[in-house]
N, C-alpha and C positions, 0 to 999 in steps of 0.2 A: 456264848450268848449272854446278853444282859438279862438277868432274871430278877434283880432286886434294885430298888432305888433307895434302900436303906443307907442313910448318910455314913454311918460309921463303917459298915461292911464294905461299901463301895469305895470309900476313901482309902481304907486299908488295902483293898485289892490293888488300887492304883499305886499306892506307895510301895507295895511289894514288887511291882513290875518295873519300878524305876531303876535306871542305871546307877551304879554306886556313886558316881560323881555328882549326880543330881540329888539322890536320896540324902546324902550327907549334908546337904545345905538346907533341908526342910526346917530344921530347928534353930536356924540363925535368928537373931533378933531382927526386927523390921529395919532398923538402921543398917545392920550388916547386910541384909538382903538388898537394900537400896544401893549400897556401894558395890556389891557383887554384880548386880544388874548393870550398873554403869560401866564396870570393868568389861563386861561382855560386849556392851555397845562400843566402847572405845577400841577394844580388840578388833571388832568387825570393821570399824572405820579405818584401821591401819591395814587390814588385809584386803579390803574390797573398795574399789574406786567409786562405784555408783550404787547408793543404797536407797531403799524406799521403806515405807512403813504402812501397814494396813490398819485402817481405823474404821471400826464397824459401828461405833456408837455405844458399845457395851462398856462396862466398867473396867474389864481387863485391858481392853485396847486403849481406854482413856488413861489408865495408870501408865501403860507402856508409852503412850504419847507424851504424857507429862514428864516422865523420866527422860525421854529422848530429847525433848526441847531444852533440857538443861545441859545436854551434851552437844547437840547439833540443832540450833534454833531454826535453821532453814531446811530441815528434813522434808523430803517429798512424801506426802501422804496420799493414800489411795482409799477411796470408799467404793465398794462394789454395790451398786444399787440393784438389788434383785427384782425391783418393781413390786415387791410384796412385803416390804417392811412396814411396821406399824407407823402411823403418822408421828407419834412421839419421837421415834428414832430419827426420822428425817428432820424434824424441827430441832432436835438436840444436836445433831451433827452440824447443822447450819449455825446454830448458836456457838458451838465450840470453834468452828472455822473463823467466825468473826471475832469472838472475844479473845481467842488465843493467837490471832493473826497468822493463820496458816496460809502463807503466801504461795506455797507450792502444793496445792491441793487439787487432786484429780478425782472426779466421780465418773464411773464407767458403768455401762449396763449392756445386756444382750440386745441384739437388734430387734427382737420381737418379744412379746409376752406370750409364751407358749404354755403357761401353766394349765389352762383349761383343756387344751388339746392333749396334753400329756395325761391329765386326769381322766379324760374321756376314754383314752386307750388302755390305761393300766389300772385305773381306780385311784382315788385320792388316798394318799398316805401309805400306799403299798411300797414294798422295797423298790420295785421297778420305777414307780413314780418318783420316789424320793431321790434315787440315784440320778435319774435322767433330768428331773426338774432342777435339782441343785447343781448338777453338772453343767447344764446349759445356762442357767440364770446367774450362778455365782462363780463356779470354779473356772469355766472357760473364759469369762471376761477378765477375771483376775490374772490368769496365766497369760492371756494375750497382752494385757497391760504391762506385766512384768517384762515381757519380750519387747513390746513396742517402746517402752521407756528405757530399755537396755539396763535394767537393774541387774547387778551381779550378786546382790544380797538383798533380802526382803525380810523385814522385822515383823513378827506377829505376836499377839498377846496370848499365846498358848500357855496353859498351866497343866502340869502332869496329873494333878489330882482330879481333873475334870473328867477324864475318860481313860479307859484301859489302853487304848491305842495311843493316845497322847502321852501316857505315862512312860512309854518306851523311848520318847524323844530325848535328845541331848541339846546342847547349846547351839551347835552348828550342824545343819543337816542338808545334804546334797539333794537337789531336785533336778528333774529333766524336763525338756520340752516346754518352756525354754530352760536351758541350764542356768541354775542360780543356786545360791545358798540360802536356806531358810534359817533365820536367826531367832532364837527363843530366849530372850533375856529374863523372862519371869517364869520359866518352866518349873522352878522350884518353890514358887510362892503358893501358899494356901489361900483359901477364900478369906480367912480372917485377916491375912496380911493385906489383901486388897482393900478390905473395909477399913482397916487401921490406917492405911496410906491415905485414903479418901478423907478420913477424919483429921489426920495430921496436917494435911494441906488444904483442908476445907474446900474440897472440890465439889462442884455441881455434878450430879450424875443423871443418867437417863431417868425421867419420871416413871417409866414403866416398872422400875424396881419397887417403888412405893405402892404400886397397884397389885403386887404379889408375884411378879415375874422374877425368876432367879437366873435365867439364861435366855438370851434374846436371839431371835431369828425371824424368819418369815412368819406371817400371821397364820399360815396354814399349818406350820410345824412347831408352833410355840404356844404353850398354854401357861396359865398361872400355876404357881407351886406354893400353896399356902401351908403345907405340912412342915413344921420346923424340924422334923426328924427325917425328912426326905433329902436325898442328895440334890445338889444345885442343878443337875441336868434333868431332874424329874419331869419338868415341863416340856422337854423336847420329844418325849415318846420313845417307846421301845424300838420301833422300826428304824428310826434314824440312828439310835445308839448301836443297833446290831449290824448296821452296814457301814459303820464309821471307817473300817479299814478300806473298803471299796472306795468310799469318798476320798479318803486321804491318798490313796494310790493315784487318784485323778488330779490331786493337787490341793485338796481341802486342807485347811489348817488343823 
């Protein structure tokens, strides 16, 4: 159970759970991490014929995309529109799509907006609501798209220090239904590395960060996090954090 959003304590917990091959890369310099991430990307490109990349409008996925475009400029990108993202996120994704010339970009969503129906049945932000709502609006469309586009590998901007369940990941991870490999090129990056990369390349980021958000998602499950001593996931709430394994078993990143 997630009991604390203390930045140092939770980050240390995540680092302790990491596999040795991931943990040993945590203290590389930014330039070394950039090169290692590109190595992982290139290795995936030699192993798998059809690859895609998830772009959510958050800074982690922005950095992942920026890295990937240096390796494969025509990478196929996928945005899962949950129908509940904040307006700034929709505007930012469209801005990046145009300015970065994402020629193979796909936006997908569930057939219906069932959030209120799910809330009426289970209560807003309960574990049942969170699992079913996220499963229907985010996870299922993403998994269907991976299958429909026949990706055998899918890149995501997951970082191990974000969550204890994510901390257990490695660079290449098998997924089922549909069968594919989930690739995590920045799993060993800290939040400071992401910020330093943004500064190094003078990247525009989602304006929600300037408003006090430190982790982005649907407006129902995302709040501002203005405590400098709080972990970056503090705005996502205890319920989501505590059912992360269940969400990830369904296909969540």
